[in-house]
N, C-alpha and C positions, 0 to 999 in steps of 0.2 A: 373255835375243832380242829384236830389233824384235819391233813386233807386224806389220809388213811381211811378216816371214819366216816367219808362221804359215799354217800351210794347212789349210782344211777342207771339208768338202763346200758344197754352194750350200743356199741362197741366201748372198750375200756380203755383198748391202747388205739391211741389217734395218730396219724402222721403230722409233722409240722410242714407237709406241703398242702397248698390249698391249691386252689383251682387257680385262684387269682394270677399264682406262680408259673403256675402252666402256662396258662393262656399267656404271658408275659413272653416267657421264654418262645412260645412257639411263633410268637410275634417279633421277637429278637431272628427265630433264625430264616424267618421268612425274611427278612429284610437284605440279605445278599439277591435273592430272585429278582425281588423289589425294585432295589436299585438299577440290577441291571436292565431292569426294565424301560425304569427312565432314561438310562443314558442311552439303551437302545430306539426309542420308540421317540423322547422327547417330553416334550412340556403334556403335549397331550395324554400323557401316560401318569405324568403328576397326577392334573388335573382329574382323571376319571379315580383312581387310588383314594383321594382326600375325598371327593363326592361321594363316593359307593360306602368307603367306612362311615363318614358322617351320618350318614341315611341308615346304617345299621342300630347303629348308635342310637340316634334321636327317635328312629322305631320302637328299640327297646323301652327308653327312656319313658317316652310320650305313651306306648301301652300301658306300663306299667302305673305309672301314674293315672292315668283315667279308669286303670281297675284295681288304683287302693289295692296295691301291689309292694312289698317289700324292690327297691330300686336296685336292679344290679348291675349296670352298666360297669360298673369297678371292677367285674369280675375277669375283664379285658375279654370275654365269649364272643357279643358284639362284633368287638373291634378283630379279632380272627377272621368271623366271617364274613365283615366286608372287607378285608384286606384278600380274604382269599376269591371272592367273589371277585374284586377288581380283579389278580391275577388271573383269574380264565376270561376276559373279556379281551375283544381284541383292541387294539388302543385307535382305531377308529371311529370305535362303538360311539356316536351322541352324548353325556354328559346327563340326560333322562333315564339312560338304560340302564346307568348304576342305581339311578334313584328306582325306578320301576322291579329293579332286580333286589336291592336291599329291601325294599319294605317287605318282598313275598320271602325271602330267606327269613326274615327274623317275626313278620306278622304269622304268615301262614305256614313256613316248615316248623320253627321253632315255638311261639309264643301261642298258639291256639292250639298246642299239640301237650301245655305244661309248662312249657319254656327250657331253660336248659336241665340236661340228664332225662328229657322224656320224647321229647322229638324223635321220629323214628329214620327219620334220613339226614344227610349230611346236610345241613340250611343251604350251606351256599351252592353244592353241587343240585340242590332241589332248584334253586334258585336260575342258575346257568341253565338246566334244562327246560324251565321253563322261558327262558329267552330264547335259545335255541329254535324251541317251536313257535313260538310266538314273533319272534321276530329274526328267520331263516338269514334271511340277506342281510344285516345288519350285525350278525355273530358271524357269517362268516366271510365277512369283508374285512381280509390281513391288509387291502393295499395302505399303505401312507407314506409317507415321504420319503423314510430309509428304505421301504420293500416295496415290490410289487410284483403282480401274476402268482402262484400256486405254492401253497408254501412246502418246506422241502416232504412232507408227510404223505401228503397230495402228489406231489412228484415222484417218488416212493413208490406208490401203487397204480402209477398210470406208468412205470414200467422205466423211468426216466431215471439219469444219474443222477444223486447228490452230491453233495460235500459234507461227508461227515466230516472235516473238524469244525468249521462254523457253525454247525449243529452239534456239535459238543459245546464246541465258545458259547454261541446264544448271537451269532450276527447271520441270523436270521427271520423270516416272518411267523409271526404266528400272536398266540396272546400275548399279553403284557410279563406273565412269569410265566411262560414254559418251555421260553426258547432256550436258556441256559442251562445246561445240565451240570456244570459245573459249581455254579450259584446255589443251584436246588440243593446238592452232595456235600456242602459245605453246610447249608444247613443243617438238612437231616444232619451228620456229622454232628453239628453240636446237639439236638436232641438225644443221637444215641447215649454221648457223655455224662450226658445229664441224668439218662436213665427215662427221660418222659418216652420216649419209646423203643421199641427194639426192633428186633429181626421179624421175628414168627409172622407177621398179617407182610411185609413188604419184600422180604425173601422171598417165602413160600410163591409173592404175587408173580414176583418179576421169573424168577424159575419158573412154575409154569407156563407163565408166558412165553419165552424161550425156549420151551418144551415143543410148545404147539405151533411155533413160529418152524422149526429146525421141523418138523412131521408134516403140516399142511399151507406153509408160506408156499412152496413152490421152488424153493432156494438150495434148499439140503441146510446143511450146517455152513452156513455164507457167513463168517464174521463179521463185516461191513453190511449186510443188508440184518442184521440180529443189531448190532451197536446202532444203523443209523433208527431203527425202529423201535430202542429204547433210550436214545438220545431225543428224539421226535415226537412231537404232541405231549399231551398233558400228563404221559405216564408216571416220569421220575414224580411230578408234583402231585399227582395222586395218588402215586405206590406209599412217598413217606409222608404227607400231610392230611392226607383225606381219607384214605380206606384206613387209618390205624387213629382216625376220633375215636375216642374212649366209649363215647356213647350211640354210635353205632357201630362197632365193631365186635361181635361175640366177647364175651369175656371166657368161655373157659380157651384152657389154654390148646386144643387139639380142634378146637372151635375158632380158633384163631388161624391154623393150619390149613383148615377147611377154607374157609373165608378166603381166604388168597389164592389159596388153589383155584375157586371159583372164578374168580375176579380176572385172573389171568386167561382160564378158558373163555368167561363173556370176551373179554379183552381181544382176545385173537380171536374170536369168531365176529365181532364186530366189524375189524381191520382188514383182514383177508377175504372170508367173505360178505358184508356189510356195503352198502353202496358207498359209507363215507369213511375217509381214512384213518379218522379219529374214532373213538369209542370206550375211553375211558370211564364218563361221565356215568355213558347209560351202565355200563358193568358196574359201575360205585355202588349206583342207585339200586341197581335192580342186588346184588349183593347185600345191600342195607335191608332190600326187604323181606331178605333171605334169613337174617340172623337170628330170627326167633326158632326157625325150626332147625338150624345150621346147633343154637343152643341145646333145642331140647334131646336131639341126638349125642350131642358129645358131654354131655351133664354128666359125671361121675356119679356111682351111686353110692350109698352110704353104707360101711358096714353094719355086715348083717342084712343089708336089702339087695345083696348082688354084689356090692363091691368087694376091692379086695385090704387085706388091714394094712394101714399105713407100714 
């Protein structure tokens, strides 16, 4: 029988882009940040990345095997979660931190809520926040063989001068994958060129954060101060690789702009008025929780029910 005679449920037009294609592209885009992190922090960073990724993949595999569900580790989503989590860990963290975080990310945040597409927050950031609360001293210890003392963002919050060039290149302390602004932007450009992400969320996120700094940062329009905040901490990594997560961002176009603005305001509040120098992880997690409300308020109305004719 001809394919034209076959009847099936919608959707009738299907994209050739698969979940595994998207996730593999994200893994490739994260390699520059991961590679620089290994170069910057040494063998400890490599070991922590490998252990964390192995834990997330193995946890998803064992859970699905135990629950007699289809094994989905081939879609690379568990690899992305493990890699993002590892890049958000300090290289000085012991190996078991990656194991605990990886299990929490996959088992608690992802699988217990139904698996990929059902999780209500970004699994990697959910795990990072869990680790920050449970093991604060370990997660906030950025001293290693290469660097000691406060991170540039902490120094900036204390009113001290920072080396902006080193922050952009990445020759500073911090988590494994957040230090090099250049490496992160290279990966982000790769995803933008492939059409995997667009600038609605990261663009509105960064612009609203910059505006917040100008109004409430205490330095006015100071390009050095603003650039240091953009290059410091996990802002770039969060804006391009975690805030853009398909599952935990709004589906509406207007909602994505609103979501980005909310993230920018929350990050600004945490960084400027909060006790910590960082705030990206908590901002995105809180933003994830607001997504259902944002979608409800920005969902376009159907024609005939208040909506406009296309």
